[in-house]
LOVEXKE-159265 format. One record per atom (N, C-alpha, C): residue number from 1; z negated, y negated, x. Coordinates in steps of 0.02 Angstrom, whole numbers. Atoms other than C-alpha are relative to their C-alpha. Example, Ala and Ser with C-alpha at 12.3 -4.5 7.8 and 13.67 -1.06 7.14 Angstrom:
% LOVEXKE-159265
{1,{0,59,45}}
{1,{-390,225,615}}
{1,{0,-60,45}}
{2,{3,59,-42}}
{2,{-357,53,684}}
{2,{-37,-55,-39}}
This chain:
% LOVEXKE-159265
{1,{5,-12,-73}}
{1,{-3606,-263,-2950}}
{1,{-73,-9,21}}
{2,{69,5,-23}}
{2,{-3773,-234,-2863}}
{2,{-7,-56,51}}
{3,{15,52,-49}}
{3,{-3854,-370,-2758}}
{3,{-26,32,63}}
{4,{23,-30,-63}}
{4,{-3874,-324,-2573}}
{4,{-75,-8,8}}
{5,{71,2,-12}}
{5,{-4054,-280,-2539}}
{5,{-42,8,-63}}
{6,{38,-7,62}}
{6,{-4101,-270,-2722}}
{6,{-8,73,-18}}
{7,{11,-69,21}}
{7,{-4170,-114,-2804}}
{7,{60,22,-42}}
{8,{-61,-23,33}}
{8,{-4022,-12,-2862}}
{8,{-17,28,-69}}
{9,{9,-25,68}}
{9,{-4007,23,-3048}}
{9,{35,67,-6}}
{10,{-28,-67,-3}}
{10,{-3981,209,-3063}}
{10,{28,23,-67}}
{11,{-38,-24,57}}
{11,{-3865,220,-3211}}
{11,{57,43,28}}
{12,{-54,-43,-25}}
{12,{-3731,356,-3194}}
{12,{61,-38,22}}
{13,{-60,38,-18}}
{13,{-3589,230,-3194}}
{13,{-10,-39,64}}
{14,{13,41,-59}}
{14,{-3670,119,-3063}}
{14,{-3,43,63}}
{15,{6,-46,-57}}
{15,{-3713,265,-2949}}
{15,{69,25,21}}
{16,{-67,-26,-15}}
{16,{-3538,339,-2962}}
{16,{44,-53,33}}
{17,{-40,54,-29}}
{17,{-3459,170,-2924}}
{17,{-20,-13,72}}
{18,{24,12,-68}}
{18,{-3568,144,-2771}}
{18,{22,57,46}}
{19,{-18,-57,-42}}
{19,{-3537,320,-2706}}
{19,{74,1,15}}
{20,{-73,-1,-9}}
{20,{-3349,310,-2733}}
{20,{23,-56,46}}
{21,{-18,57,-41}}
{21,{-3336,137,-2655}}
{21,{-19,12,73}}
{22,{24,-14,-68}}
{22,{-3439,188,-2504}}
{22,{43,54,33}}
{23,{-40,-55,-27}}
{23,{-3341,349,-2482}}
{23,{69,-25,20}}
{24,{-67,26,-16}}
{24,{-3175,256,-2487}}
{24,{-2,-44,62}}
{25,{5,45,-58}}
{25,{-3234,127,-2361}}
{25,{-12,38,64}}
{26,{17,-38,-60}}
{26,{-3308,251,-2239}}
{26,{55,49,19}}
{27,{-52,-49,-13}}
{27,{-3161,371,-2256}}
{27,{51,-25,51}}
{28,{-47,27,-50}}
{28,{-3053,253,-2151}}
{28,{-22,18,70}}
{29,{25,-21,-65}}
{29,{-3165,293,-2004}}
{29,{17,74,11}}
{30,{-15,-71,-5}}
{30,{-3138,477,-2041}}
{30,{73,12,19}}
{31,{-71,-10,-15}}
{31,{-2948,464,-2039}}
{31,{15,-17,72}}
{32,{-10,17,-70}}
{32,{-2954,378,-1870}}
{32,{-34,50,45}}
{33,{40,-43,-44}}
{33,{-3088,490,-1799}}
{33,{30,70,7}}
{34,{-26,-68,-2}}
{34,{-3003,653,-1842}}
{34,{57,5,51}}
{35,{-58,-3,-44}}
{35,{-2853,606,-1735}}
{35,{-12,-31,68}}
{36,{10,33,-64}}
{36,{-2932,511,-1591}}
{36,{-56,29,42}}
{37,{55,-30,-37}}
{37,{-3076,621,-1536}}
{37,{19,65,34}}
{38,{-23,-63,-30}}
{38,{-2975,775,-1488}}
{38,{69,-13,31}}
{39,{-64,16,-34}}
{39,{-2831,765,-1360}}
{39,{61,24,-38}}
{40,{-59,-26,34}}
{40,{-2711,876,-1457}}
{40,{15,-41,-63}}
{41,{-11,39,60}}
{41,{-2736,781,-1620}}
{41,{23,-70,17}}
{42,{-20,68,-18}}
{42,{-2721,614,-1533}}
{42,{73,-3,19}}
{43,{-71,-1,-19}}
{43,{-2555,662,-1456}}
{43,{45,14,-60}}
{44,{-40,-14,59}}
{44,{-2490,736,-1618}}
{44,{6,-61,-45}}
{45,{-2,60,41}}
{45,{-2536,577,-1710}}
{45,{48,-52,28}}
{46,{-39,53,-30}}
{46,{-2453,460,-1587}}
{46,{72,19,15}}
{47,{-66,-20,-22}}
{47,{-2303,564,-1539}}
{47,{35,50,-46}}
{48,{-30,-57,34}}
{48,{-2276,711,-1656}}
{48,{-28,10,-70}}
{49,{29,-4,67}}
{49,{-2339,671,-1831}}
{49,{54,-18,-52}}
{50,{-46,13,55}}
{50,{-2233,681,-1990}}
{50,{-38,4,-66}}
{51,{28,-4,66}}
{51,{-2276,650,-2171}}
{51,{55,18,-49}}
{52,{-49,-23,49}}
{52,{-2183,742,-2309}}
{52,{-28,-8,-70}}
{53,{21,8,69}}
{53,{-2187,716,-2497}}
{53,{-33,63,-28}}
{54,{29,-62,25}}
{54,{-2227,899,-2527}}
{54,{53,52,-15}}
{55,{-46,-54,17}}
{55,{-2141,1048,-2607}}
{55,{-37,66,3}}
{56,{31,-66,1}}
{56,{-2178,1232,-2630}}
{56,{-15,24,71}}
{57,{10,-17,-70}}
{57,{-2160,1255,-2442}}
{57,{35,-53,43}}
{58,{-31,47,-47}}
{58,{-2105,1159,-2288}}
{58,{60,35,31}}
{59,{-62,-30,-25}}
{59,{-1923,1199,-2246}}
{59,{28,-44,55}}
{60,{-24,36,-59}}
{60,{-1860,1148,-2073}}
{60,{69,26,19}}
{61,{-68,-22,-20}}
{61,{-1671,1155,-2038}}
{61,{2,15,75}}
{62,{-6,-21,-69}}
{62,{-1625,1243,-1876}}
{62,{73,9,19}}
{63,{-66,-15,-28}}
{63,{-1470,1252,-1766}}
{63,{-9,51,56}}
{64,{9,-51,-50}}
{64,{-1455,1412,-1666}}
{64,{65,22,34}}
{65,{-63,-19,-31}}
{65,{-1271,1425,-1621}}
{65,{47,-59,7}}
{66,{-50,53,-11}}
{66,{-1125,1319,-1559}}
{66,{56,6,-51}}
{67,{-61,0,40}}
{67,{-972,1271,-1661}}
{67,{57,19,46}}
{68,{-50,-26,-47}}
{68,{-837,1376,-1578}}
{68,{70,-29,-11}}
{69,{-66,31,11}}
{69,{-694,1271,-1650}}
{69,{11,-61,45}}
{70,{-6,58,-44}}
{70,{-728,1134,-1523}}
{70,{44,19,61}}
{71,{-48,-18,-52}}
{71,{-571,1153,-1414}}
{71,{52,-55,7}}
{72,{-54,48,-10}}
{72,{-430,1051,-1344}}
{72,{64,26,-34}}
{73,{-65,-21,27}}
{73,{-254,1053,-1417}}
{73,{53,-51,23}}
{74,{-55,44,-22}}
{74,{-83,976,-1382}}
{74,{53,-3,-54}}
{75,{-55,10,47}}
{75,{48,903,-1498}}
{75,{-12,35,-67}}
{76,{4,-36,63}}
{76,{78,1022,-1644}}
{76,{-43,64,5}}
{77,{42,-59,-9}}
{77,{-46,1150,-1578}}
{77,{-48,9,-59}}
{78,{44,-15,57}}
{78,{-153,1236,-1708}}
{78,{-73,-16,17}}
{79,{71,16,-7}}
{79,{-331,1178,-1733}}
{79,{-40,54,-36}}
{80,{40,-55,27}}
{80,{-460,1314,-1761}}
{80,{-40,-23,-61}}
{81,{38,16,62}}
{81,{-530,1310,-1939}}
{81,{-46,56,-20}}
{82,{45,-56,16}}
{82,{-639,1464,-1928}}
{82,{-66,-25,-28}}
{83,{65,21,27}}
{83,{-792,1442,-2041}}
{83,{-56,16,50}}
{84,{52,-6,-50}}
{84,{-946,1418,-1935}}
{84,{-68,17,-30}}
{85,{69,-13,18}}
{85,{-1121,1487,-1946}}
{85,{-44,-39,50}}
{86,{42,34,-51}}
{86,{-1262,1444,-1824}}
{86,{-51,-47,-29}}
{87,{50,43,32}}
{87,{-1369,1352,-1951}}
{87,{-45,44,-44}}
{88,{47,-36,43}}
{88,{-1525,1419,-2037}}
{88,{-60,-46,-11}}
{89,{60,41,12}}
{89,{-1700,1360,-2083}}
{89,{-62,42,10}}
{90,{66,-31,-5}}
{90,{-1880,1401,-2044}}
{90,{-42,-24,-59}}
{91,{40,17,59}}
{91,{-2002,1404,-2189}}
{91,{-74,8,17}}
{92,{71,-1,-14}}
{92,{-2185,1359,-2168}}
{92,{-39,-11,-64}}
{93,{44,8,58}}
{93,{-2322,1378,-2299}}
{93,{-53,-52,16}}
{94,{51,52,-10}}
{94,{-2439,1230,-2320}}
{94,{-69,31,13}}
{95,{70,-19,-12}}
{95,{-2614,1252,-2249}}
{95,{-44,-54,-32}}
{96,{44,47,34}}
{96,{-2753,1172,-2351}}
{96,{-71,4,28}}
{97,{69,3,-26}}
{97,{-2922,1114,-2287}}
{97,{-41,-48,-43}}
{98,{45,42,40}}
{98,{-3072,1039,-2374}}
{98,{-69,-1,32}}
{99,{70,6,-17}}
{99,{-3245,976,-2334}}
{99,{-34,-35,-58}}
{100,{35,29,58}}
{100,{-3372,935,-2469}}
{100,{-58,-44,21}}
{101,{57,45,-9}}
{101,{-3499,796,-2480}}
{101,{-40,2,-64}}
{102,{42,-9,59}}
{102,{-3643,829,-2598}}
{102,{-63,-42,6}}
{103,{62,38,3}}
{103,{-3786,716,-2650}}
{103,{-41,27,-58}}
{104,{43,-29,52}}
{104,{-3931,789,-2746}}
{104,{-32,-55,-41}}
{105,{35,48,42}}
{105,{-4023,706,-2887}}
{105,{-61,-28,35}}
{106,{59,23,-37}}
{106,{-4178,697,-2777}}
{106,{19,-53,50}}
{107,{-22,50,-49}}
{107,{-4083,605,-2640}}
{107,{23,-64,-34}}
{108,{-30,57,35}}
{108,{-3997,492,-2765}}
{108,{-53,-44,-34}}
{109,{47,38,42}}
{109,{-4145,440,-2874}}
{109,{-66,-16,33}}
{110,{68,7,-26}}
{110,{-4300,458,-2766}}
{110,{-2,-14,74}}
{111,{8,4,-72}}
{111,{-4277,482,-2580}}
{111,{36,-60,31}}
{112,{-39,56,-28}}
{112,{-4151,341,-2555}}
{112,{6,-56,-51}}
{113,{0,53,49}}
{113,{-4199,196,-2666}}
{113,{32,-63,30}}
{114,{-36,60,-23}}
{114,{-4091,40,-2654}}
{114,{70,17,22}}
{115,{-70,-16,-15}}
{115,{-3903,29,-2630}}
{115,{12,8,74}}
{116,{-9,-7,-72}}
{116,{-3915,5,-2442}}
{116,{-23,69,25}}
{117,{25,-66,-20}}
{117,{-4018,164,-2426}}
{117,{49,54,-20}}
{118,{-49,-49,23}}
{118,{-3892,262,-2529}}
{118,{61,0,45}}
{119,{-58,6,-44}}
{119,{-3749,196,-2422}}
{119,{-12,32,67}}
{120,{15,-30,-65}}
{120,{-3835,246,-2260}}
{120,{-3,76,-4}}
{121,{4,-72,9}}
{121,{-3872,418,-2326}}
{121,{69,30,-9}}
{122,{-68,-25,13}}
{122,{-3693,440,-2386}}
{122,{42,-3,64}}
{123,{-36,5,-64}}
{123,{-3623,380,-2219}}
{123,{-17,59,46}}
{124,{20,-57,-41}}
{124,{-3724,515,-2132}}
{124,{32,64,-25}}
{125,{-31,-59,28}}
{125,{-3656,647,-2250}}
{125,{75,1,15}}
{126,{-72,4,-16}}
{126,{-3477,586,-2223}}
{126,{11,17,73}}
{127,{-5,-15,-71}}
{127,{-3503,592,-2035}}
{127,{-7,74,13}}
{128,{9,-72,-7}}
{128,{-3566,769,-2049}}
{128,{62,38,-22}}
{129,{-60,-34,26}}
{129,{-3416,821,-2154}}
{129,{60,-9,46}}
{130,{-58,13,-43}}
{130,{-3288,738,-2041}}
{130,{-5,38,66}}
{131,{8,-36,-63}}
{131,{-3360,816,-1883}}
{131,{12,75,-10}}
{132,{-9,-71,13}}
{132,{-3363,988,-1962}}
{132,{73,17,-13}}
{133,{-71,-11,14}}
{133,{-3184,974,-2026}}
{133,{41,-8,64}}
{134,{-34,11,-64}}
{134,{-3126,906,-1858}}
{134,{-7,61,45}}
{135,{12,-59,-42}}
{135,{-3205,1051,-1766}}
{135,{38,61,-26}}
{136,{-34,-57,30}}
{136,{-3133,1178,-1888}}
{136,{76,-3,13}}
{137,{-72,7,-12}}
{137,{-2955,1110,-1872}}
{137,{17,11,74}}
{138,{-15,-8,-71}}
{138,{-2964,1103,-1683}}
{138,{-6,74,21}}
{139,{9,-71,-15}}
{139,{-3030,1282,-1672}}
{139,{59,40,-27}}
{140,{-54,-38,30}}
{140,{-2896,1346,-1791}}
{140,{67,-15,34}}
{141,{-63,17,-33}}
{141,{-2753,1252,-1705}}
{141,{7,33,68}}
{142,{-2,-28,-67}}
{142,{-2800,1325,-1537}}
{142,{-23,73,2}}
{143,{19,-70,2}}
{143,{-2846,1500,-1595}}
{143,{57,43,28}}
{144,{-51,-44,-29}}
{144,{-2754,1648,-1520}}
{144,{47,30,-53}}
{145,{-44,-25,53}}
{145,{-2684,1700,-1690}}
{145,{-18,-35,-65}}
{146,{12,30,66}}
{146,{-2669,1638,-1869}}
{146,{-40,49,-43}}
{147,{43,-42,40}}
{147,{-2807,1705,-1980}}
{147,{-2,-26,-72}}
{148,{4,18,71}}
{148,{-2800,1706,-2170}}
{148,{44,-59,-18}}
{149,{-37,59,23}}
{149,{-2749,1537,-2242}}
{149,{-2,-57,51}}
{150,{6,52,-50}}
{150,{-2779,1442,-2080}}
{150,{68,-28,21}}
{151,{-60,34,-25}}
{151,{-2653,1323,-2002}}
{151,{32,41,57}}
{152,{-33,-32,-56}}
{152,{-2523,1387,-1879}}
{152,{-34,-20,65}}
{153,{32,15,-63}}
{153,{-2589,1397,-1703}}
{153,{51,-17,54}}
{154,{-43,17,-56}}
{154,{-2517,1324,-1545}}
{154,{20,63,38}}
{155,{-13,-62,-37}}
{155,{-2530,1497,-1467}}
{155,{57,40,-30}}
{156,{-53,-40,32}}
{156,{-2417,1581,-1596}}
{156,{67,-37,-1}}
{157,{-63,37,-3}}
{157,{-2288,1440,-1594}}
{157,{28,1,71}}
{158,{-22,-1,-69}}
{158,{-2280,1428,-1405}}
{158,{-7,71,26}}
{159,{4,-71,-13}}
{159,{-2244,1613,-1386}}
{159,{71,28,0}}
{160,{-67,-29,-6}}
{160,{-2097,1728,-1349}}
{160,{12,59,-47}}
{161,{-9,-60,41}}
{161,{-2127,1870,-1473}}
{161,{-24,-8,-72}}
{162,{29,5,66}}
{162,{-2229,1815,-1625}}
{162,{48,-33,-50}}
{163,{-40,31,53}}
{163,{-2138,1778,-1789}}
{163,{-34,-64,-24}}
{164,{26,63,26}}
{164,{-2158,1599,-1850}}
{164,{53,-32,-44}}
{165,{-47,31,45}}
{165,{-2079,1507,-1994}}
{165,{46,50,-34}}
{166,{-40,-52,32}}
{166,{-2014,1673,-2061}}
{166,{55,28,44}}
{167,{-52,-23,-46}}
{167,{-1907,1707,-1906}}
{167,{-33,35,59}}
{168,{28,-39,-55}}
{168,{-1942,1840,-1775}}
{168,{27,-25,67}}
{169,{-21,20,-67}}
{169,{-1939,1779,-1595}}
{169,{25,60,41}}
{170,{-23,-60,-35}}
{170,{-1917,1957,-1534}}
{170,{72,17,-18}}
{171,{-67,-15,22}}
{171,{-1759,1977,-1637}}
{171,{51,-54,17}}
{172,{-44,57,-12}}
{172,{-1688,1804,-1605}}
{172,{-26,-40,61}}
{173,{24,30,-63}}
{173,{-1706,1745,-1425}}
{173,{3,-76,-2}}
{174,{-5,72,5}}
{174,{-1652,1568,-1472}}
{174,{-61,-32,-33}}
{175,{59,25,34}}
{175,{-1815,1551,-1570}}
{175,{-63,9,43}}
{176,{58,-14,-44}}
{176,{-1928,1603,-1425}}
{176,{-16,-60,45}}
{177,{22,51,-47}}
{177,{-2030,1481,-1322}}
{177,{4,29,71}}
{178,{-3,-21,-70}}
{178,{-2031,1489,-1132}}
{178,{-71,17,24}}
{179,{66,-23,-22}}
{179,{-2179,1592,-1071}}
{179,{5,30,69}}
{180,{1,-25,-68}}
{180,{-2217,1622,-888}}
{180,{-68,29,16}}
{181,{62,-30,-24}}
{181,{-2349,1744,-828}}
{181,{-13,-26,69}}
{182,{14,31,-65}}
{182,{-2425,1643,-688}}
{182,{-52,42,37}}
{183,{50,-37,-39}}
{183,{-2571,1690,-576}}
{183,{-40,-50,40}}
{184,{39,44,-43}}
{184,{-2656,1608,-429}}
{184,{31,-69,3}}
{185,{-27,68,0}}
{185,{-2636,1421,-447}}
{185,{11,-24,72}}
{186,{-8,21,-70}}
{186,{-2662,1396,-261}}
{186,{65,27,30}}
{187,{-59,-32,-29}}
{187,{-2519,1515,-223}}
{187,{65,-21,-34}}
{188,{-63,11,35}}
{188,{-2393,1474,-359}}
{188,{-4,-49,-58}}
{189,{9,43,58}}
{189,{-2465,1352,-487}}
{189,{49,-57,-5}}
{190,{-45,58,1}}
{190,{-2365,1198,-440}}
{190,{73,22,-7}}
{191,{-69,-25,5}}
{191,{-2205,1299,-420}}
{191,{14,23,-71}}
{192,{-10,-22,69}}
{192,{-2229,1377,-593}}
{192,{3,-60,-47}}
{193,{-3,60,41}}
{193,{-2264,1207,-670}}
{193,{68,-35,6}}
{194,{-64,33,-12}}
{194,{-2109,1134,-591}}
{194,{57,38,-34}}
{195,{-54,-41,29}}
{195,{-1998,1279,-647}}
{195,{-2,-4,-76}}
{196,{5,3,73}}
{196,{-2064,1276,-826}}
{196,{20,-68,-26}}
{197,{-17,68,20}}
{197,{-2050,1088,-840}}
{197,{76,-11,1}}
{198,{-72,8,-7}}
{198,{-1869,1091,-779}}
{198,{38,43,-50}}
{199,{-32,-44,48}}
{199,{-1824,1239,-890}}
{199,{-1,-30,-70}}
{200,{5,32,65}}
{200,{-1887,1150,-1045}}
{200,{44,-62,-3}}
{201,{-41,61,-2}}
{201,{-1802,988,-994}}
{201,{74,15,-8}}
{202,{-70,-19,1}}
{202,{-1637,1081,-983}}
{202,{22,27,-68}}
{203,{-16,-30,64}}
{203,{-1645,1142,-1164}}
{203,{26,-50,-52}}
{204,{-25,50,47}}
{204,{-1576,982,-1241}}
{204,{53,-42,33}}
{205,{-53,43,-27}}
{205,{-1418,879,-1219}}
{205,{-28,-68,20}}
{206,{29,65,-16}}
{206,{-1527,724,-1218}}
{206,{-52,4,55}}
{207,{47,-8,-55}}
{207,{-1637,796,-1081}}
{207,{-72,-12,-19}}
{208,{68,12,25}}
{208,{-1797,798,-1183}}
{208,{-52,39,38}}
{209,{50,-33,-41}}
{209,{-1929,838,-1054}}
{209,{-66,4,-37}}
{210,{67,-2,30}}
{210,{-2107,890,-1102}}
{210,{-35,-67,10}}
{211,{37,62,-7}}
{211,{-2216,739,-1136}}
{211,{-76,10,-8}}
{212,{72,-13,5}}
{212,{-2385,825,-1159}}
{212,{-14,70,27}}
{213,{23,-64,-28}}
{213,{-2474,963,-1063}}
{213,{-73,9,-19}}
{214,{69,-14,20}}
{214,{-2631,1042,-1135}}
{214,{-21,66,32}}
{215,{27,-60,-31}}
{215,{-2737,1167,-1040}}
{215,{-74,4,-12}}
{216,{72,-2,0}}
{216,{-2914,1228,-1030}}
{216,{-26,-40,60}}
{217,{28,42,-52}}
{217,{-3033,1134,-916}}
{217,{11,29,69}}
{218,{-6,-31,-67}}
{218,{-3022,1259,-773}}
{218,{70,-9,28}}
{219,{-69,8,-24}}
{219,{-2832,1255,-761}}
{219,{14,-73,15}}
{220,{-8,72,-12}}
{220,{-2837,1066,-774}}
{220,{-28,-19,68}}
{221,{32,15,-64}}
{221,{-2956,1059,-626}}
{221,{38,29,59}}
{222,{-42,-27,-54}}
{222,{-2844,1173,-524}}
{222,{55,-49,18}}
{223,{-53,49,-13}}
{223,{-2704,1046,-544}}
{223,{-29,-63,30}}
{224,{31,62,-25}}
{224,{-2820,898,-516}}
{224,{-17,6,75}}
{225,{20,-10,-70}}
{225,{-2878,973,-350}}
{225,{59,-6,48}}
{226,{-59,5,-44}}
{226,{-2699,968,-284}}
{226,{22,-71,12}}
{227,{-22,70,-3}}
{227,{-2684,780,-306}}
{227,{-40,-41,49}}
{228,{35,48,-41}}
{228,{-2727,646,-183}}
{228,{-31,-53,-45}}
{229,{34,49,44}}
{229,{-2851,518,-254}}
{229,{45,-58,-20}}
{230,{-43,56,16}}
{230,{-2721,379,-245}}
{230,{59,18,-44}}
{231,{-56,-22,41}}
{231,{-2596,484,-342}}
{231,{-21,28,-67}}
{232,{25,-27,63}}
{232,{-2705,529,-490}}
{232,{14,-48,-58}}
{233,{-20,44,55}}
{233,{-2607,432,-619}}
{233,{-24,29,-66}}
{234,{21,-22,66}}
{234,{-2667,438,-798}}
{234,{29,-46,-53}}
{235,{-25,38,56}}
{235,{-2617,375,-969}}
{235,{-57,-44,-26}}
{236,{54,46,18}}
{236,{-2718,219,-1015}}
{236,{-23,9,-72}}
{237,{18,-8,70}}
{237,{-2713,253,-1202}}
{237,{-48,58,-9}}
{238,{45,-57,3}}
{238,{-2792,424,-1179}}
{238,{-66,-17,32}}
{239,{61,18,-35}}
{239,{-2917,354,-1056}}
{239,{-44,-46,-42}}
{240,{37,46,42}}
{240,{-2967,213,-1174}}
{240,{-34,36,-58}}
{241,{29,-39,55}}
{241,{-3002,344,-1308}}
{241,{-54,47,26}}
{242,{53,-41,-28}}
{242,{-3122,432,-1190}}
{242,{22,67,26}}
{243,{-25,-65,-23}}
{243,{-3009,573,-1132}}
{243,{21,-3,73}}
{244,{-22,-9,-69}}
{244,{-2995,623,-951}}
{244,{71,27,-2}}
{245,{-69,-24,0}}
{245,{-2810,644,-916}}
{245,{35,-17,65}}
{246,{-41,11,-59}}
{246,{-2681,653,-778}}
{246,{72,-4,-22}}
{247,{-71,-1,14}}
{247,{-2493,637,-768}}
{247,{33,52,44}}
{248,{-43,-44,-38}}
{248,{-2369,769,-716}}
{248,{72,-21,-16}}
{249,{-65,30,11}}
{249,{-2198,690,-694}}
{249,{-7,-49,-58}}
{250,{5,47,55}}
{250,{-2173,604,-862}}
{250,{-47,21,-55}}
{251,{43,-26,52}}
{251,{-2300,706,-959}}
{251,{-74,-17,11}}
{252,{72,9,-2}}
{252,{-2481,666,-1001}}
{252,{-32,69,-1}}
{253,{34,-64,-3}}
{253,{-2597,810,-956}}
{253,{-74,-9,-16}}
{254,{70,3,20}}
{254,{-2765,839,-1039}}
{254,{-26,70,-12}}
{255,{28,-65,15}}
{255,{-2885,981,-1072}}
{255,{-41,-4,-64}}
{256,{37,-3,62}}
{256,{-2965,1035,-1235}}
{256,{-54,53,2}}
{257,{56,-48,-1}}
{257,{-3131,1124,-1265}}
{257,{16,67,-31}}
{258,{-17,-62,34}}
{258,{-3049,1255,-1375}}
{258,{65,31,24}}
{259,{-62,-27,-26}}
{259,{-2892,1284,-1271}}
{259,{-11,70,28}}
{260,{4,-69,-24}}
{260,{-2855,1465,-1223}}
{260,{-10,0,76}}
{261,{16,-2,-71}}
{261,{-2928,1505,-1052}}
{261,{60,23,41}}
{262,{-53,-21,-45}}
{262,{-2804,1517,-909}}
{262,{70,-16,-24}}
{263,{-65,16,30}}
{263,{-2663,1439,-1010}}
{263,{15,-74,7}}
{264,{-23,69,-4}}
{264,{-2562,1280,-987}}
{264,{62,-7,-44}}
{265,{-55,10,47}}
{265,{-2450,1224,-1131}}
{265,{39,-63,17}}
{266,{-44,58,-10}}
{266,{-2301,1107,-1104}}
{266,{37,-11,-66}}
{267,{-26,15,67}}
{267,{-2247,1022,-1266}}
{267,{47,-60,1}}
{268,{-45,56,12}}
{268,{-2103,910,-1317}}
{268,{-10,-25,-71}}
{269,{16,27,67}}
{269,{-2143,794,-1462}}
{269,{58,4,-48}}
{270,{-57,-8,44}}
{270,{-1966,813,-1530}}
{270,{4,70,-30}}
{271,{-8,-70,20}}
{271,{-1990,1001,-1551}}
{271,{-58,27,-40}}
{272,{59,-24,37}}
{272,{-2164,1019,-1628}}
{272,{-31,-59,-37}}
{273,{27,53,41}}
{273,{-2242,919,-1768}}
{273,{-61,23,-39}}
{274,{53,-10,48}}
{274,{-2404,906,-1863}}
{274,{23,-34,-65}}
{275,{-28,27,62}}
{275,{-2333,886,-2038}}
{275,{-57,-3,-52}}
{276,{52,9,50}}
{276,{-2451,816,-2170}}
{276,{32,-14,-68}}
{277,{-22,14,68}}
{277,{-2430,811,-2358}}
{277,{-19,-71,-19}}
{278,{12,71,18}}
{278,{-2412,631,-2417}}
{278,{-54,-8,-52}}
{279,{49,6,54}}
{279,{-2518,664,-2570}}
{279,{-67,30,15}}
{280,{64,-31,-17}}
{280,{-2656,759,-2480}}
{280,{-15,-11,74}}
{281,{11,18,-70}}
{281,{-2681,668,-2317}}
{281,{-70,-29,8}}
{282,{70,19,-4}}
{282,{-2870,663,-2301}}
{282,{-20,-45,-59}}
{283,{19,36,60}}
{283,{-2891,604,-2480}}
{283,{-71,20,-20}}
{284,{67,-16,25}}
{284,{-3060,597,-2565}}
{284,{2,5,-76}}
{285,{3,-9,73}}
{285,{-3096,658,-2741}}
{285,{-61,-36,-28}}
{286,{60,31,30}}
{286,{-3218,577,-2863}}
{286,{-60,48,3}}
{287,{60,-41,4}}
{287,{-3397,637,-2868}}
{287,{-5,33,-69}}
{288,{5,-38,62}}
{288,{-3417,773,-2999}}
{288,{-70,32,-4}}
{289,{66,-31,10}}
{289,{-3582,834,-3073}}
{289,{9,66,-37}}
{290,{-3,-65,35}}
{290,{-3589,1021,-3115}}
{290,{-47,1,-59}}
{291,{43,-5,60}}
{291,{-3663,1067,-3283}}
{291,{-65,36,14}}
{292,{59,-41,-13}}
{292,{-3790,1182,-3203}}
{292,{-36,-20,65}}
{293,{30,20,-64}}
{293,{-3847,1080,-3052}}
{293,{-14,-75,-1}}
{294,{18,70,-5}}
{294,{-3937,916,-3021}}
{294,{28,-28,67}}
{295,{-33,23,-61}}
{295,{-3811,857,-2891}}
{295,{70,-25,-18}}
{296,{-70,23,7}}
{296,{-3641,774,-2869}}
{296,{37,15,64}}
{297,{-39,-21,-58}}
{297,{-3503,831,-2754}}
{297,{69,-32,-1}}
{298,{-68,24,-11}}
{298,{-3345,750,-2686}}
{298,{31,41,56}}
{299,{-35,-40,-50}}
{299,{-3213,829,-2575}}
{299,{47,-44,41}}
{300,{-51,29,-43}}
{300,{-3109,773,-2428}}
{300,{53,54,9}}
{301,{-53,-50,1}}
{301,{-2941,862,-2439}}
{301,{56,-18,48}}
{302,{-58,8,-44}}
{302,{-2800,886,-2314}}
{302,{45,60,-8}}
{303,{-49,-54,2}}
{303,{-2640,987,-2326}}
{303,{54,-16,51}}
{304,{-52,11,-50}}
{304,{-2514,1009,-2187}}
{304,{15,64,37}}
{305,{-18,-58,-39}}
{305,{-2446,1125,-2057}}
{305,{24,-22,69}}
{306,{-28,9,-66}}
{306,{-2408,1137,-1873}}
{306,{66,37,1}}
{307,{-67,-30,6}}
{307,{-2220,1168,-1869}}
{307,{43,-17,60}}
{308,{-46,12,-56}}
{308,{-2083,1182,-1739}}
{308,{72,9,-25}}
{309,{-71,-9,17}}
{309,{-1893,1168,-1747}}
{309,{43,17,60}}
{310,{-37,-17,-61}}
{310,{-1844,1205,-1567}}
{310,{-49,28,51}}
{311,{52,-29,-43}}
{311,{-1961,1325,-1479}}
{311,{22,6,73}}
{312,{-23,-2,-69}}
{312,{-1851,1328,-1323}}
{312,{-25,-61,39}}
{313,{25,60,-32}}
{313,{-1920,1155,-1288}}
{313,{-76,-2,4}}
{314,{72,-9,-7}}
{314,{-2097,1221,-1285}}
{314,{-11,56,50}}
{315,{13,-52,-48}}
{315,{-2177,1328,-1151}}
{315,{-72,2,21}}
{316,{68,-4,-25}}
{316,{-2335,1388,-1069}}
{316,{-3,47,59}}
{317,{18,-45,-55}}
{317,{-2406,1467,-913}}
{317,{-62,38,-22}}
{318,{58,-41,19}}
{318,{-2528,1610,-942}}
{318,{-30,34,61}}
{319,{33,-37,-54}}
{319,{-2652,1704,-835}}
{319,{-14,-40,62}}
{320,{13,44,-59}}
{320,{-2692,1555,-722}}
{320,{-69,15,28}}
{321,{63,-10,-36}}
{321,{-2827,1592,-594}}
{321,{-2,-47,60}}
{322,{7,43,-59}}
{322,{-2891,1504,-439}}
{322,{52,19,53}}
């Protein structure tokens, strides 16, 4: 083990041990940071996060019909034994993300002499990687459509026509989210919010109302302007994390920098989940040296998917203007 402040001995084994130890220690900041710096991620972590062991794909059981044998009877009356359908499954393909951290021979042996210097340099590289991966995930989650191997987007899940999980919303109305074409917030914004909130709340026997509302900054400010200063309730956990937020009935409302303009999403944590692979949940790989390069590279890997199992409990207002 090296002595703090002493000149670091640059043997391959010692360097690799220092790099790996530092990466593992700093990575804990990364796991926290990825989920607490963006409102959507923070809510998904605290309310709607699942971890699965893995598998070729993510299969989510669905119920789309009632059991029609549920009836009353009297005495020797016949009980309906008709075989029932109404059950199916949505299938989601894992999305994989990676960010690399590379240290060159020049940085390792010359520019950063001493173990403390190497640690500081590596911390800066980890910070750069985590911020880049965070930004990429947030952009992809809030994109208007799924591109290539990217993660499912909130826009395509909270939608009335797009296929998701291998099931067409246009063909099966029970799989469609609640979408309302809104307009002037001053004229109808609050009425549309109230109607959408109540419609979603009515889609479950347990009365599962939306518990998170995400919009762009402009739509958020339209709602904020309707509130009296003394009635601007907010969620303390979100506020402590540095996020401006308000409350609408029982839901926390926040805005994201990459949210679709003029859109307000109402989400129920029971109906949408950020599912992560247990074996690839922001793991770090060892530093590897290529045969043709004076450098070493490690990777931060994540695999997961944004999945839903009851889109009727999700909704959004679109086309919001002043």
